C-alpha positions as CSV (number, residue, x, y, z in Angstrom):
1,M,86.1,91.9,91.9
2,A,89.1,90.9,93.9
3,S,89.2,87.3,95.2
4,K,89.3,86.6,98.9
5,A,92.8,85.2,98.5
6,G,93.9,88.5,96.9
7,L,92.4,90.5,99.7
8,R,94.1,88.4,102.3
9,G,97.4,89.0,100.5
10,L,96.9,92.7,100.8
11,T,96.1,92.6,104.5
12,V,98.7,94.0,106.7
13,T,98.9,92.5,110.2
14,A,100.5,94.5,113.0
15,R,102.5,92.2,115.2
16,W,102.6,93.8,118.6
17,T,104.6,91.2,120.4
18,V,105.7,91.6,124.0
19,S,109.2,92.7,123.0
20,V,108.1,95.2,120.4
21,T,105.5,96.7,122.8
22,L,108.0,97.0,125.6
23,W,110.7,98.5,123.4
24,T,108.1,101.0,122.1
25,I,107.1,102.0,125.6
26,V,110.7,102.3,126.7
27,L,111.7,104.5,123.7
28,A,108.6,106.7,124.2
29,I,109.5,107.2,127.9
30,M,113.1,108.1,127.0
31,S,111.8,110.5,124.4
32,G,109.6,112.3,126.9
33,F,112.3,112.3,129.5
34,Q,114.9,113.8,127.2
35,L,112.5,116.5,126.1
36,W,111.5,117.2,129.7
37,R,115.1,117.7,130.8
38,G,115.8,120.0,127.9
39,A,117.9,117.7,125.8
40,Y,115.9,118.5,122.6
41,V,118.3,116.8,120.2
42,D,118.2,113.5,122.1
43,G,114.5,113.8,122.6
44,I,113.9,114.3,118.8
45,L,116.1,111.4,118.0
46,F,114.3,109.1,120.4
47,T,110.9,110.4,119.1
48,L,111.9,109.6,115.5
49,V,113.1,106.1,116.4
50,T,109.8,105.5,118.4
51,L,107.7,106.6,115.5
52,L,109.7,104.5,113.0
53,L,109.2,101.4,115.2
54,I,105.5,102.1,115.4
55,V,105.1,102.6,111.7
56,D,107.2,99.5,110.9
57,T,105.0,97.4,113.2
58,L,101.7,98.8,111.8
59,T,102.9,98.1,108.2
60,G,103.9,94.5,109.0
61,R,107.7,95.0,109.0
62,R,107.6,96.6,105.6
63,I,110.3,99.2,106.2
64,K,113.6,97.9,104.7
65,L,116.7,100.1,105.0
66,L,118.7,97.3,103.4
67,R,117.5,94.3,101.4
68,S,120.3,91.9,102.4
69,P,122.8,91.5,105.3
70,L,125.7,94.0,105.0
71,V,129.1,92.5,105.6
72,A,132.7,93.5,104.8
73,P,136.1,92.0,105.0
74,R,137.7,92.2,108.4
75,W,140.5,94.5,107.2
76,V,138.0,97.0,105.9
77,I,136.1,96.9,109.3
78,A,139.5,97.3,111.1
79,V,140.5,100.3,109.1
80,V,137.2,102.1,109.4
81,V,136.9,101.4,113.1
82,G,140.6,102.3,113.7
83,V,140.1,105.7,111.9
84,L,137.0,106.5,113.9
85,G,138.6,105.4,117.1
86,L,141.7,107.6,116.5
87,I,139.5,110.6,115.7
88,L,137.6,110.1,119.0
89,M,140.9,109.7,121.0
90,V,142.5,112.9,119.7
91,A,139.4,115.1,119.3
92,P,138.4,117.3,122.3
93,R,135.5,115.9,124.2
94,H,132.1,117.6,123.5
95,G,133.6,119.4,120.5
96,L,132.3,119.6,116.9
97,I,134.6,116.9,115.5
98,D,133.6,114.6,118.4
99,L,129.9,115.3,117.8
100,V,130.1,114.6,114.0
101,T,132.0,111.4,114.6
102,M,129.5,110.2,117.1
103,V,126.6,111.0,114.7
104,V,128.3,109.1,111.9
105,I,128.8,106.1,114.2
106,G,125.2,106.3,115.4
107,V,123.8,106.4,111.9
108,A,126.0,103.5,110.8
109,V,125.0,101.4,113.8
110,F,121.3,102.2,113.3
111,I,121.5,101.0,109.6
112,L,123.5,97.9,110.4
113,G,121.3,97.0,113.3
114,W,118.1,97.3,111.2
115,A,119.6,95.3,108.3
116,P,118.6,91.6,107.9
117,A,120.6,89.3,110.0
118,R,123.0,86.8,108.5
119,E,122.2,83.1,108.6
120,R,123.6,81.6,111.8
121,T,123.4,78.3,113.6
122,P,120.3,78.6,115.8
123,L,120.7,78.5,119.5
124,P,118.3,76.9,122.0
125,R,115.3,79.1,122.8
126,A,116.4,79.3,126.4
127,A,119.7,81.0,125.3
128,Y,117.8,83.7,123.5
129,R,115.5,84.2,126.5
130,R,118.5,84.5,128.9
131,S,120.2,87.0,126.6
132,A,117.0,89.1,126.3
133,I,116.4,89.2,130.0
134,T,120.1,90.0,130.8
135,W,120.2,92.9,128.3
136,A,116.7,94.2,129.4
137,V,117.7,94.2,133.1
138,L,121.0,96.0,132.3
139,G,119.4,98.6,130.0
140,V,116.5,99.3,132.4
141,A,118.8,99.6,135.4
142,L,121.1,102.1,133.6
143,C,118.2,104.1,132.4
144,L,116.6,104.2,135.9
145,W,119.9,105.3,137.5
146,E,120.3,108.1,135.0
147,A,116.7,109.3,135.4
148,L,116.7,109.1,139.2
149,M,120.0,110.9,139.6
150,F,119.0,113.7,137.2
151,I,115.6,114.1,139.0
152,L,117.2,114.2,142.5
153,A,119.8,116.6,141.3
154,S,117.1,118.9,139.9
155,V,114.9,118.9,143.0
156,M,117.8,119.3,145.4
157,P,120.4,121.5,143.5
158,A,122.3,122.2,146.7
159,Q,123.2,118.6,146.9
160,E,123.7,118.0,143.1
161,S,127.2,116.5,143.6
162,D,125.6,113.7,145.8
163,F,123.6,112.4,142.8
164,P,126.1,111.7,140.0
165,T,124.9,110.3,136.7
166,I,127.0,107.6,135.0
167,S,128.6,110.1,132.7
168,V,129.6,112.2,135.7
169,L,131.2,109.2,137.3
170,L,133.1,108.4,134.1
171,D,134.3,112.0,133.6
172,P,137.6,111.7,135.7
173,F,138.5,108.5,133.9
174,L,137.8,109.9,130.4
175,E,139.7,113.1,131.1
176,W,142.8,110.9,131.7
177,L,144.2,110.2,128.2
178,P,145.0,106.5,128.8
179,G,141.5,106.1,130.3
180,K,139.9,107.7,127.3
181,I,141.9,105.4,125.0
182,I,140.9,102.3,127.0
183,F,137.2,103.3,127.1
184,I,136.9,104.1,123.4
185,G,138.7,100.9,122.5
186,L,136.5,98.7,124.6
187,W,133.4,100.6,123.5
188,L,134.2,100.0,119.8
189,I,135.1,96.4,120.3
190,A,131.9,95.7,122.2
191,G,129.9,97.3,119.4
192,L,131.6,95.2,116.7
193,A,131.0,92.1,118.7
194,L,127.2,92.9,118.8
195,L,126.9,93.8,115.2
196,R,129.1,91.0,113.7
197,V,129.3,92.5,110.2
198,W,132.7,91.2,109.1
199,T,133.4,88.2,106.9
200,K,136.1,85.6,107.5
201,R,138.5,87.2,105.1
């Protein structure tokens, strides 16, 4: 007969914190919205991520894509990001090469983002709270803008040009080659700054 201590060791506790709950709800809403508007690939991806987050929470954070933090020398990161950036800059927008490159970047970011974080000097709790609130407000605002513009353009097709999404607003800048290069460069640099997967070498 198993001891009480042994049974307690086998118990899995689901930690539905406020942040986890809110992220799950947001991802579920995004999944439903993408499926509703006919973007089935995006909808399936959001659905899979939502289900993964739910399963991970219910199993007590047991899902481990990587066992330890993944870091690489700066020159390796620079070469890989440089190659990906060059491909995106020269490849036609919305083409097959562009799509495959974006999928590769997305999968890599997902794995790196799920990996255990490196040891860092802890910051005051207030700093984490401010960061969380800032990113949450920015993310929700962008999502609401995209959703509202799409819905208004759908119900009033005669005035579709009056309700541009963010991607539509960026189109003229991205069709201009220097603009495309600037945007891709800033986008990749911002991603690297958030992931911080390089070593000091």
